[in-house]
DOZAMAR-117571 format. One record per residue (C-alpha): residue number from 1; residue in three letters; y, x, z. Coordinates in nm, 4 decimals. Each point is the difference from the previous one (the first is absolute). Last residue first. Layout:
pator i = NUM, aa = Ala, py = Y, px = X, pz = Z
...
//
This chain:
pator i = 250, aa = Lys, py = 1.5138, px = -2.2950, pz = -0.7985
pator i = 249, aa = Met, py = -0.3352, px = 0.1352, pz = 0.1770
pator i = 248, aa = Tyr, py = -0.1870, px = -0.0503, pz = -0.3801
pator i = 247, aa = Lys, py = 0.2557, px = 0.2090, pz = -0.1768
pator i = 246, aa = Asn, py = -0.0068, px = 0.2539, pz = 0.3040
pator i = 245, aa = Ile, py = -0.4164, px = 0.0307, pz = -0.1030
pator i = 244, aa = Asp, py = 0.1254, px = 0.2623, pz = -0.3130
pator i = 243, aa = Ile, py = -0.3363, px = 0.0831, pz = -0.1192
pator i = 242, aa = Asn, py = 0.0217, px = 0.3189, pz = -0.2648
pator i = 241, aa = Lys, py = 0.1692, px = 0.2524, pz = 0.2804
pator i = 240, aa = Ala, py = -0.2078, px = -0.0885, pz = 0.2771
pator i = 239, aa = Ile, py = -0.3094, px = 0.0225, pz = -0.1724
pator i = 238, aa = Tyr, py = 0.0646, px = 0.3326, pz = -0.1530
pator i = 237, aa = Ala, py = 0.1245, px = 0.1532, pz = 0.3141
pator i = 236, aa = Ala, py = -0.3142, px = -0.1311, pz = 0.2062
pator i = 235, aa = Ala, py = -0.2378, px = 0.1408, pz = -0.2807
pator i = 234, aa = Ile, py = 0.1954, px = 0.3429, pz = -0.0081
pator i = 233, aa = Leu, py = -0.0398, px = -0.0332, pz = 0.3469
pator i = 232, aa = Lys, py = -0.3409, px = -0.0954, pz = 0.0607
pator i = 231, aa = Ile, py = -0.0940, px = 0.3019, pz = -0.2259
pator i = 230, aa = Thr, py = 0.1891, px = 0.2230, pz = 0.1844
pator i = 229, aa = Asp, py = -0.1782, px = -0.1382, pz = 0.3574
pator i = 228, aa = Gly, py = -0.3174, px = 0.0871, pz = -0.1803
pator i = 227, aa = Val, py = 0.0751, px = 0.3659, pz = -0.0507
pator i = 226, aa = Ile, py = 0.1701, px = 0.0720, pz = 0.3388
pator i = 225, aa = Phe, py = -0.2546, px = -0.2172, pz = 0.1995
pator i = 224, aa = Pro, py = -0.2290, px = 0.3177, pz = 0.0574
pator i = 223, aa = Leu, py = 0.3228, px = 0.2164, pz = 0.1227
pator i = 222, aa = Val, py = 0.1179, px = -0.2532, pz = 0.2383
pator i = 221, aa = Trp, py = -0.2049, px = -0.1007, pz = 0.3175
pator i = 220, aa = Gly, py = -0.2733, px = 0.2513, pz = 0.0360
pator i = 219, aa = Val, py = 0.1207, px = 0.3514, pz = -0.1984
pator i = 218, aa = Phe, py = 0.3983, px = -0.0389, pz = 0.2113
pator i = 217, aa = Ile, py = -0.1967, px = -0.1188, pz = 0.2815
pator i = 216, aa = Ala, py = -0.2385, px = 0.3078, pz = -0.0234
pator i = 215, aa = Asn, py = 0.3404, px = 0.2032, pz = -0.0172
pator i = 214, aa = Trp, py = 0.1955, px = -0.1969, pz = 0.2587
pator i = 213, aa = Pro, py = -0.2667, px = 0.0976, pz = 0.2824
pator i = 212, aa = Leu, py = -0.1764, px = -0.2700, pz = 0.1089
pator i = 211, aa = Gly, py = 0.0596, px = -0.2023, pz = 0.3312
pator i = 210, aa = Thr, py = -0.1939, px = -0.3333, pz = -0.1134
pator i = 209, aa = Val, py = 0.2358, px = -0.2780, pz = 0.0773
pator i = 208, aa = Leu, py = 0.3601, px = 0.1938, pz = 0.0185
pator i = 207, aa = Lys, py = -0.1381, px = 0.2083, pz = -0.3629
pator i = 206, aa = Gly, py = -0.0781, px = -0.2969, pz = -0.1431
pator i = 205, aa = Gln, py = 0.3259, px = -0.2004, pz = 0.0928
pator i = 204, aa = Ile, py = 0.2089, px = 0.2616, pz = -0.1505
pator i = 203, aa = Ser, py = -0.2139, px = 0.0650, pz = -0.2954
pator i = 202, aa = Gly, py = 0.0623, px = -0.4160, pz = -0.0564
pator i = 201, aa = Leu, py = 0.3736, px = 0.0268, pz = 0.0477
pator i = 200, aa = Leu, py = 0.0129, px = 0.2784, pz = -0.2379
pator i = 199, aa = Tyr, py = -0.2343, px = -0.1055, pz = -0.2936
pator i = 198, aa = Ile, py = 0.1860, px = -0.4009, pz = -0.0055
pator i = 197, aa = Ile, py = 0.3432, px = 0.1700, pz = 0.0161
pator i = 196, aa = Leu, py = -0.0865, px = 0.2380, pz = -0.2938
pator i = 195, aa = Thr, py = -0.1439, px = -0.2920, pz = -0.2174
pator i = 194, aa = Gly, py = 0.3597, px = -0.2081, pz = 0.0823
pator i = 193, aa = Ala, py = 0.1614, px = 0.3291, pz = -0.1359
pator i = 192, aa = Phe, py = -0.2456, px = -0.0048, pz = -0.3259
pator i = 191, aa = Met, py = 0.0745, px = -0.3588, pz = -0.0386
pator i = 190, aa = Ala, py = 0.3704, px = 0.0253, pz = -0.0026
pator i = 189, aa = Leu, py = -0.0664, px = 0.2473, pz = -0.2297
pator i = 188, aa = Ile, py = -0.1495, px = -0.1874, pz = -0.2416
pator i = 187, aa = Thr, py = 0.2078, px = -0.3146, pz = 0.0326
pator i = 186, aa = His, py = 0.3289, px = 0.2450, pz = -0.0655
pator i = 185, aa = Ile, py = -0.1884, px = 0.1095, pz = -0.2952
pator i = 184, aa = Ser, py = -0.1005, px = -0.3277, pz = -0.1845
pator i = 183, aa = Phe, py = -0.3002, px = -0.0259, pz = -0.1722
pator i = 182, aa = Ala, py = -0.1499, px = -0.1825, pz = -0.2987
pator i = 181, aa = Lys, py = 0.3874, px = -0.0036, pz = -0.1519
pator i = 180, aa = Ser, py = -0.0175, px = 0.3433, pz = -0.0712
pator i = 179, aa = Lys, py = 0.2236, px = 0.2833, pz = -0.0508
pator i = 178, aa = Lys, py = 0.1312, px = 0.0793, pz = 0.3505
pator i = 177, aa = Ala, py = -0.3195, px = -0.0782, pz = 0.0869
pator i = 176, aa = Tyr, py = -0.1667, px = 0.3096, pz = -0.1627
pator i = 175, aa = Val, py = 0.1991, px = 0.2620, pz = 0.1771
pator i = 174, aa = Val, py = -0.1309, px = -0.1281, pz = 0.3174
pator i = 173, aa = Leu, py = -0.3561, px = -0.0663, pz = -0.1002
pator i = 172, aa = Phe, py = 0.0040, px = 0.3559, pz = -0.0937
pator i = 171, aa = Leu, py = 0.0709, px = 0.1022, pz = 0.3507
pator i = 170, aa = Leu, py = -0.2636, px = -0.1939, pz = 0.1355
pator i = 169, aa = Leu, py = -0.2260, px = 0.1100, pz = -0.2758
pator i = 168, aa = Leu, py = 0.0420, px = 0.3045, pz = 0.0809
pator i = 167, aa = Val, py = -0.0339, px = -0.0824, pz = 0.3511
pator i = 166, aa = Val, py = -0.3487, px = -0.0648, pz = -0.0467
pator i = 165, aa = Ala, py = -0.0999, px = 0.2433, pz = -0.2094
pator i = 164, aa = Ile, py = 0.0860, px = 0.3172, pz = 0.2816
pator i = 163, aa = Ser, py = -0.2041, px = -0.2215, pz = 0.2473
pator i = 162, aa = Val, py = -0.2350, px = 0.0144, pz = -0.2258
pator i = 161, aa = Ile, py = 0.0005, px = 0.2859, pz = -0.1179
pator i = 160, aa = Ile, py = -0.0111, px = 0.1604, pz = 0.3690
pator i = 159, aa = Leu, py = -0.2410, px = -0.2369, pz = 0.1465
pator i = 158, aa = Ile, py = -0.2974, px = 0.1125, pz = -0.2648
pator i = 157, aa = Ile, py = 0.1010, px = 0.3259, pz = 0.1132
pator i = 156, aa = Arg, py = -0.0685, px = -0.0626, pz = 0.3441
pator i = 155, aa = Gln, py = -0.3168, px = -0.1886, pz = -0.0474
pator i = 154, aa = Gln, py = -0.1216, px = 0.3152, pz = -0.2056
pator i = 153, aa = Glu, py = 0.1113, px = 0.2346, pz = 0.2239
pator i = 152, aa = Ser, py = -0.1744, px = -0.2187, pz = 0.3151
pator i = 151, aa = Leu, py = 0.2013, px = -0.2106, pz = 0.2352
pator i = 150, aa = Val, py = -0.2085, px = -0.0072, pz = 0.3402
pator i = 149, aa = Ser, py = 0.0062, px = -0.3645, pz = 0.0917
pator i = 148, aa = Ile, py = 0.1841, px = -0.2200, pz = 0.2049
pator i = 147, aa = Met, py = -0.0727, px = -0.3150, pz = 0.1990
pator i = 146, aa = Val, py = -0.3704, px = 0.0902, pz = 0.1514
pator i = 145, aa = Lys, py = -0.0740, px = -0.3054, pz = 0.2572
pator i = 144, aa = Asp, py = -0.1157, px = 0.1150, pz = 0.3483
pator i = 143, aa = Gly, py = 0.3060, px = -0.0761, pz = 0.1510
pator i = 142, aa = Leu, py = 0.2721, px = 0.0453, pz = -0.3160
pator i = 141, aa = Lys, py = -0.1074, px = 0.3604, pz = -0.1123
pator i = 140, aa = Met, py = 0.1714, px = 0.2416, pz = -0.2295
pator i = 139, aa = Ile, py = -0.1603, px = 0.2438, pz = -0.1969
pator i = 138, aa = Gly, py = 0.2369, px = 0.3339, pz = -0.0812
pator i = 137, aa = Ile, py = 0.2462, px = -0.0475, pz = -0.3275
pator i = 136, aa = Arg, py = 0.0096, px = 0.2951, pz = -0.2710
pator i = 135, aa = Val, py = 0.3303, px = 0.0360, pz = -0.0623
pator i = 134, aa = Leu, py = 0.1389, px = 0.0070, pz = -0.3563
pator i = 133, aa = Ser, py = -0.0469, px = -0.3503, pz = -0.0766
pator i = 132, aa = Asp, py = 0.2444, px = -0.0218, pz = 0.3437
pator i = 131, aa = Leu, py = 0.2676, px = 0.1968, pz = -0.1806
pator i = 130, aa = Leu, py = -0.0351, px = -0.2357, pz = -0.3166
pator i = 129, aa = Val, py = -0.0006, px = -0.3264, pz = 0.1508
pator i = 128, aa = Ile, py = 0.3418, px = 0.1615, pz = 0.2379
pator i = 127, aa = Val, py = 0.1433, px = 0.1126, pz = -0.3411
pator i = 126, aa = Val, py = -0.0551, px = -0.3462, pz = -0.1373
pator i = 125, aa = Phe, py = 0.1513, px = -0.1948, pz = 0.2306
pator i = 124, aa = Val, py = 0.3138, px = 0.1994, pz = -0.0032
pator i = 123, aa = Ile, py = 0.0408, px = -0.0107, pz = -0.3919
pator i = 122, aa = Ile, py = -0.0431, px = -0.3662, pz = 0.0418
pator i = 121, aa = Ala, py = 0.2118, px = -0.0804, pz = 0.3020
pator i = 120, aa = Val, py = 0.2462, px = 0.1966, pz = -0.1765
pator i = 119, aa = Phe, py = 0.0516, px = -0.2441, pz = -0.3329
pator i = 118, aa = Ser, py = -0.0471, px = -0.2739, pz = 0.2287
pator i = 117, aa = Phe, py = 0.2942, px = 0.0722, pz = 0.2069
pator i = 116, aa = Tyr, py = 0.2279, px = 0.1181, pz = -0.2865
pator i = 115, aa = Lys, py = -0.1082, px = -0.3219, pz = -0.1747
pator i = 114, aa = Leu, py = 0.0412, px = -0.2226, pz = 0.2696
pator i = 113, aa = Phe, py = 0.3570, px = 0.1491, pz = 0.1069
pator i = 112, aa = Ser, py = 0.0779, px = -0.0380, pz = -0.3604
pator i = 111, aa = Asn, py = -0.1129, px = -0.3851, pz = 0.0083
pator i = 110, aa = Leu, py = 0.1278, px = -0.0407, pz = 0.3519
pator i = 109, aa = Lys, py = 0.3215, px = -0.1969, pz = -0.1142
pator i = 108, aa = Lys, py = -0.1996, px = -0.2536, pz = -0.1697
pator i = 107, aa = Lys, py = -0.1060, px = -0.1303, pz = 0.3035
pator i = 106, aa = Glu, py = -0.2612, px = -0.2935, pz = -0.0612
pator i = 105, aa = Leu, py = -0.2377, px = 0.2301, pz = -0.1669
pator i = 104, aa = Leu, py = 0.0051, px = 0.2740, pz = 0.3443
pator i = 103, aa = Lys, py = -0.0316, px = -0.3040, pz = 0.1928
pator i = 102, aa = Gly, py = -0.2560, px = -0.1521, pz = -0.1551
pator i = 101, aa = Ile, py = -0.2006, px = 0.3218, pz = 0.0547
pator i = 100, aa = Val, py = 0.0718, px = 0.0608, pz = 0.3792
pator i = 99, aa = Phe, py = -0.0994, px = -0.3860, pz = 0.0797
pator i = 98, aa = Ala, py = -0.3416, px = 0.0575, pz = -0.1812
pator i = 97, aa = Ala, py = -0.0382, px = 0.3014, pz = 0.1767
pator i = 96, aa = Val, py = 0.0923, px = -0.1263, pz = 0.3602
pator i = 95, aa = Pro, py = -0.2143, px = -0.2568, pz = -0.0278
pator i = 94, aa = Tyr, py = -0.2837, px = 0.1951, pz = -0.1204
pator i = 93, aa = Ser, py = 0.0341, px = 0.2438, pz = 0.2567
pator i = 92, aa = Phe, py = -0.1423, px = -0.1730, pz = 0.2404
pator i = 91, aa = Leu, py = -0.3512, px = -0.0090, pz = -0.1642
pator i = 90, aa = Tyr, py = 0.0024, px = 0.3659, pz = -0.1311
pator i = 89, aa = Gly, py = 0.0729, px = 0.1031, pz = 0.3619
pator i = 88, aa = Gly, py = -0.3432, px = -0.2119, pz = 0.1045
pator i = 87, aa = Thr, py = -0.2313, px = 0.2124, pz = -0.1115
pator i = 86, aa = Pro, py = -0.1033, px = 0.2048, pz = 0.2559
pator i = 85, aa = Gly, py = -0.0118, px = -0.2966, pz = 0.2405
pator i = 84, aa = Leu, py = 0.3026, px = -0.1929, pz = 0.1447
pator i = 83, aa = Leu, py = 0.0373, px = -0.2743, pz = -0.2654
pator i = 82, aa = Val, py = -0.4043, px = -0.0468, pz = -0.0329
pator i = 81, aa = Gly, py = -0.0545, px = -0.0361, pz = 0.3733
pator i = 80, aa = Ile, py = 0.2714, px = -0.2771, pz = -0.0393
pator i = 79, aa = Gly, py = -0.2221, px = -0.2440, pz = -0.1525
pator i = 78, aa = Ser, py = -0.1485, px = 0.0309, pz = -0.3437
pator i = 77, aa = Ala, py = -0.2319, px = 0.1275, pz = -0.2648
pator i = 76, aa = Gly, py = -0.0786, px = -0.1402, pz = -0.3185
pator i = 75, aa = Gly, py = -0.1156, px = 0.3026, pz = -0.2509
pator i = 74, aa = Ala, py = 0.3813, px = 0.1239, pz = 0.0546
pator i = 73, aa = Phe, py = 0.1976, px = -0.2453, pz = 0.2033
pator i = 72, aa = Val, py = -0.0008, px = -0.4081, pz = -0.0275
pator i = 71, aa = Pro, py = -0.2760, px = -0.0835, pz = 0.1917
pator i = 70, aa = Leu, py = 0.2118, px = -0.2779, pz = 0.2445
pator i = 69, aa = Gly, py = 0.0407, px = 0.0932, pz = 0.3546
pator i = 68, aa = Ile, py = 0.3193, px = -0.0289, pz = 0.1222
pator i = 67, aa = Ala, py = 0.0787, px = 0.3813, pz = -0.0817
pator i = 66, aa = Gly, py = -0.1336, px = -0.0670, pz = -0.3981
pator i = 65, aa = Val, py = 0.2761, px = -0.3250, pz = -0.0198
pator i = 64, aa = Ala, py = 0.2760, px = 0.1903, pz = 0.1672
pator i = 63, aa = Leu, py = -0.0355, px = 0.3184, pz = -0.2316
pator i = 62, aa = Tyr, py = -0.0101, px = -0.2518, pz = -0.3054
pator i = 61, aa = Val, py = 0.3203, px = -0.1946, pz = 0.1507
pator i = 60, aa = Ile, py = 0.1457, px = 0.3234, pz = 0.0352
pator i = 59, aa = Met, py = -0.0299, px = 0.1331, pz = -0.3934
pator i = 58, aa = Ser, py = 0.0777, px = -0.2951, pz = -0.1368
pator i = 57, aa = Leu, py = 0.3287, px = 0.0404, pz = 0.2432
pator i = 56, aa = Ala, py = 0.0777, px = 0.3086, pz = -0.1191
pator i = 55, aa = Gly, py = -0.0122, px = -0.0790, pz = -0.4059
pator i = 54, aa = Tyr, py = 0.2182, px = -0.3266, pz = 0.1298
pator i = 53, aa = Tyr, py = 0.2855, px = 0.2466, pz = 0.1194
pator i = 52, aa = Ser, py = -0.0162, px = 0.3055, pz = -0.2034
pator i = 51, aa = Gly, py = -0.0393, px = -0.1916, pz = -0.3980
pator i = 50, aa = Leu, py = -0.2656, px = -0.2328, pz = -0.0555
pator i = 49, aa = Met, py = -0.0825, px = 0.2079, pz = -0.3524
pator i = 48, aa = Ala, py = 0.0164, px = 0.3781, pz = 0.1407
pator i = 47, aa = Gly, py = -0.0711, px = 0.0024, pz = 0.3390
pator i = 46, aa = Ser, py = -0.3204, px = -0.3089, pz = -0.0728
pator i = 45, aa = Met, py = -0.1423, px = 0.2548, pz = -0.2909
pator i = 44, aa = Leu, py = 0.0038, px = 0.3177, pz = 0.2153
pator i = 43, aa = Val, py = -0.2077, px = -0.1710, pz = 0.2817
pator i = 42, aa = Val, py = -0.2111, px = -0.1935, pz = -0.2192
pator i = 41, aa = Leu, py = -0.0984, px = 0.3189, pz = -0.1690
pator i = 40, aa = Thr, py = -0.0437, px = 0.1641, pz = 0.3398
pator i = 39, aa = Gln, py = -0.2289, px = -0.2529, pz = 0.0914
pator i = 38, aa = Leu, py = -0.2415, px = 0.0708, pz = -0.2832
pator i = 37, aa = Thr, py = -0.2787, px = 0.2164, pz = 0.1961
pator i = 36, aa = Ile, py = -0.1454, px = 0.3358, pz = 0.0772
pator i = 35, aa = Pro, py = -0.0912, px = 0.0564, pz = 0.3522
pator i = 34, aa = Val, py = 0.1341, px = 0.1781, pz = 0.2783
pator i = 33, aa = Pro, py = -0.2671, px = 0.1254, pz = 0.2715
pator i = 32, aa = Thr, py = -0.0441, px = 0.3646, pz = -0.1854
pator i = 31, aa = Phe, py = -0.2587, px = 0.1956, pz = -0.0941
pator i = 30, aa = Pro, py = -0.2552, px = -0.2104, pz = -0.1416
pator i = 29, aa = Leu, py = 0.2672, px = -0.1970, pz = -0.2432
pator i = 28, aa = Pro, py = -0.0312, px = -0.4331, pz = 0.0029
pator i = 27, aa = Ile, py = 0.0690, px = -0.1901, pz = -0.2545
pator i = 26, aa = Lys, py = 0.1785, px = -0.3408, pz = 0.0813
pator i = 25, aa = Phe, py = 0.0833, px = -0.2793, pz = -0.2394
pator i = 24, aa = Trp, py = -0.0181, px = -0.2584, pz = 0.2828
pator i = 23, aa = Ala, py = 0.4060, px = 0.0704, pz = 0.1213
pator i = 22, aa = Val, py = 0.0667, px = -0.1472, pz = -0.3874
pator i = 21, aa = Ala, py = -0.0248, px = -0.3273, pz = 0.1214
pator i = 20, aa = Ala, py = 0.2377, px = 0.0553, pz = 0.3089
pator i = 19, aa = Thr, py = 0.2381, px = 0.1826, pz = -0.1885
pator i = 18, aa = Leu, py = -0.0381, px = -0.3327, pz = -0.2269
pator i = 17, aa = Ala, py = 0.0781, px = -0.2275, pz = 0.2869
pator i = 16, aa = Ala, py = 0.2604, px = 0.1792, pz = 0.1411
pator i = 15, aa = Phe, py = 0.1886, px = -0.0166, pz = -0.3766
pator i = 14, aa = Leu, py = -0.0106, px = -0.3502, pz = -0.0573
pator i = 13, aa = Ala, py = 0.1030, px = -0.0481, pz = 0.3885
pator i = 12, aa = Ala, py = 0.3507, px = 0.1929, pz = -0.0947
pator i = 11, aa = Phe, py = -0.0466, px = -0.2107, pz = -0.3129
pator i = 10, aa = Val, py = 0.0716, px = -0.3053, pz = 0.1938
pator i = 9, aa = Met, py = 0.2379, px = 0.1929, pz = 0.2673
pator i = 8, aa = Gly, py = 0.2045, px = 0.0628, pz = -0.3320
pator i = 7, aa = Lys, py = -0.0969, px = -0.3584, pz = -0.1274
pator i = 6, aa = Leu, py = 0.1702, px = -0.1448, pz = 0.3122
pator i = 5, aa = Lys, py = 0.2984, px = 0.2152, pz = 0.0085
pator i = 4, aa = Asn, py = 0.1037, px = -0.0715, pz = -0.3395
pator i = 3, aa = Lys, py = -0.0358, px = -0.3893, pz = 0.0881
pator i = 2, aa = Glu, py = 0.2227, px = 0.0757, pz = 0.2994
pator i = 1, aa = Met, py = 0.3105, px = 0.1315, pz = -0.2167
//
C-alpha cells in the first residue's frame, strides 16, 4: 500500500512537471489576456490517467510551485498575482477539473448521468455560441487595452460554421467511441465535463476581476479556445485510452 502511494505521488509530481513544461508553449491573442497553451491537455490526462486523488494532487503541486515564484505558469509567469489576476480562474480550475474527471471515471454508476449531462451540455453550449455569434458585440475595454473587437458579418458567419463543426465532431466521437478501441466514450464525456469546469471557473474570475459584461467574457475567455480545446480533448482521450499508467502504479 505504501509503495503504491509512493508511486502515485511520483506520477503526480511528473504530471505537475509536465504541466509546467508545456506552459512555456504560449500563443498570445490580441483581443484577450487568455493565451493558448497546452496546459489543459495535461489537466485532462491527469484526471483520466492518475485518478481523482493523484490527478488533483498533481495540479495542486503545480499551482503551489508557481505560487511560490517558480516560472511554471503560461509563458514563464509566476506568483500570487497571476493566480489572482483575470486568468487565474483557469489555474484554480485545474485541480477541480482533474478531480471531477477522475471521479466520474471511477464511479461507474455515474455513467448514465454523465452521458445525459454531457449531451445536454453540448447542445446548450452550441446554442450559446450561436446566439452570441448572431449578436453584434461592441468594443469592451480593460484599462487602456481593447479587449473585445466588433465582430464583422464575415467573422460571425465563420464563427457559426466552426461552432457547428465542433459540436458535430464531439457528437460523432461519442457515437464512434462505442465501436472504437482507440477511444472510450466515458473518457471523452468526462473530459468534456472537465473542460466545462475550466471554462466556468476561468470565466467567473475573469468577470470578477475585469468587470466586463458576460458576453465579452464569453468572447474573450471561452470562444477563441473551443476548437483548440476540442483537439486537445481528443488527443488526451486517445492517450488516456492507450497508455495504462495504472499498471505502473501497482
